[in-house]
N, C-alpha and C positions, 0 to 999 in steps of 0.2 A: 567433245568438251565434257570434262568430268565435273559433275556437280558435287561439291563437298557435302558430307552428311554432318548434321549437328545433333548433339545430345544435350540434355539438360543436366548440368552438374552443380551440386551444392557444395559450397565452401565450408559448411558445417551441417550437422544433422540434429535438429531439435527433437528432444525426447521428453521434455518436461516443461511445465509452466509453474512458476512460483509466484504466488500473489502476496503482496503486502495485505494487511487486514484493514486497519483504520483508514478510511478515506478511499479505499480501493474496492473492497467487497461491500462494506457499509460505510456511509458517511457519518462517522462518530465525531468528527472534528468540528464541523459547523455547529452541531448541538452543544458541544463542549464550550465553544466560544459564546454562543447565544445564551446558554444557561447562566454563564457568569456575567454576561453583559446585562441581563435582566437584574441581577443582584446589584451590579455597579450603578445601574440607572436609578435604582431605588434611592441611592444616596447622591444622586446628581453627579456621579463620577463617570469618567470616560475610560473604557478599556481599550487600549491600543492593540489592534489585531496582530501587530508584529511581535508582541510578547509571546504569542502562541505560534505563529507561523514559522519563526526561525528555529523553533524546537520540534516541529512536526517531524515524525519519523524517528526521533531519538527517545531515550528513556529518561531524559533530563527532566526532573520535576519542576513545576511552576507553583510558587506559593502565591496563589491569587489573593488569599486573605491578607497576607502581609502587604501585597501591592495595594489593596483597597485601603488598608489602614494608613499606608504611606501617603496616599492621595488625599484622604479625608481628614487625617489627623485624629481619627476616632479609634477606639478599641472595641472589638466585637467579641461576642460569644462564638468562638470559632466552630464549636461542635454544632451549635444550633444553625449557624450559617451554612455549614457544609451539608447538614441533613436536608435543609431546605433546597439547596442547590442540587444535591444529588437526586432528590425526588423529581425535580423538574427535568434534569438531564435524562433520567430514565424514561420519562414520558416522551421526550423528544426523540430519543433513539428508537423506542418501540414503534414510533410512527414512521421511521425511515424505511423505505424499501431497499432492496439490493440496488447497488449502483447500476446504471444502464449498461446492458451488454454482459454483465457478469454471469448470469445464468446461462446465456447462450454460449459463452466461452467455456464454461465448465462442461456443458453437455457436448460441445464440439470436441473438446480435448479428450473426453472419454471415448467419443466416437472414433477418433483417430488413434486411440491407444496410447495417449500421452499420460505420463504420471503427473499428479497435481500435488502441490505443497503450499504451505503458508510460511512466511518468514516475517515476523513482526516484533517490534520493540516493546509491545505491550506484554502484560503478564499472561501466563498460560490459561488461567481460569477465565479471564476476560475474553480471550479469543475463542476458546473451546465452548464457553457458555453461549456466546452469540451464534456461533456456527451451529451448535446443537439446536438452539431455539428456532433457527431458520431452516433446519432440516438439511444442513450442508456438511456436517462433520464427517459423514461417511464418504464424502466425495474426495477427501484429501488423504493421501497416503502418509503425510507427515505434517505436523504443525510445530514449528520452531519459534520459541519466544525468548524474551530476555532471560527467562529462567534457565535456559539451556546453554548460554554462552557467557564468556567473560566480558565481552564488550558488545553492546548493542550498536545499531546504526548511528553514525555513518561508517563504522568499521565493517569489514566484510564478513565477520564471524557468522552471522545469522544465515546468510545465503550459502556460505560454505557448508554449514551444518545441514541445511535443507537439501542441497544437491547430494551430499554424502548419504543422507538418509534415503534419498530416491535412487541411489546407485547410478547416478549420471555425472558426467564431468560438467564443470561450470559452463563451458562453451556449448553444451548440449541443452541448455535451459534458457527460457525467456523469463525475465523478471518483470512483473507489472507493478509499478510504483505510482505514487502521487506527489512525492515530495523531493526536494533537493537532497536531503540527508539520505533518504531511501535510495535514490538513484545513484548517489555516490557509493553507497554500500554495495549495491548490485554490480556496478561497474568495477569496483575494486576486486570483487569476487570473480569477475570474468564472465558474467552472464550478459546476454543480449538484453538491453534494458529499454523498456517501453514505459514512458511516463504519461499518466492520464490525470492531469491536475483537476482539482475540484474548486469550489468557490474560495476555499481557504488558501489554496496553494497556486492558483493560476497566475499570480503575479511574481512568483519566485523565479530565480534564474535556474532553468532546467535544461540548458543547452547541452549539458554533458551526457544526456541520455542518447541512446541510439535512435530513438523515434519518439515523437510526441503526438498524442491523439487527444482530441477534445472529448472523446467518449469511446468506449469499446464497441459501440454500435457503428462507429465510423468505418471500420474495416473488419471483414470476417476473419476469424482466427486462422483459417487455411491460408489466406493471403498474407497475414502477418508472419506466419511461419515461413512462407516463401521469402519475404524480406529478410527475416532473421537468418535463414539458411544461406542467403546470398546467392540464390539461384542464378546461374549464368549459362548462356548457350556457348558451347565450345565445339570445335571441329573434331570429329571422330576419326 
């Protein structure tokens, strides 16, 4: 009786990890909502969370001041209001740790010789500033922002720019996202897309991602790469 031999074969080979920034590396989205909610509450006004969540991942601006004026019927000193809100927002973000599992994923990626990048619809100074403050900027071979592309997410431009800068093909990279718009961008670009929703995005429709995790702590990077590679046993 001949016993067949089996070997492990990958349907793709992951060479890079591309992170979204806001809500994936640091949760800047919940503080954004909470800082505005504090302002709205001052005037007994309700801020609907959907005003923000449907735009998360894009570069589409939200005129919170106009929204507050529409609700209350009042006119505000916008500069004063924005200064007050921005100060509170900064305090909240400074208190935010890295999202769970991010540091381990970065270290594990480096251990396995994977290239790291960031693809975010935020502006370059915002991303680089926060990564620098957290001592992470040197971990990433490329940081692509809305300043580098014609179209931000949900279009694929940012992810295509990131993988090109990393000298890998889209199918050789994993995208880590938290939003529907971000996942759409990554899928359109051809990356294996993992979505890790936070408090702001957990109720969004995210079924179009390849994999959904509650946290990056849920699964080691090495195992995630196996999933992305599509490792299968085949007869030799």
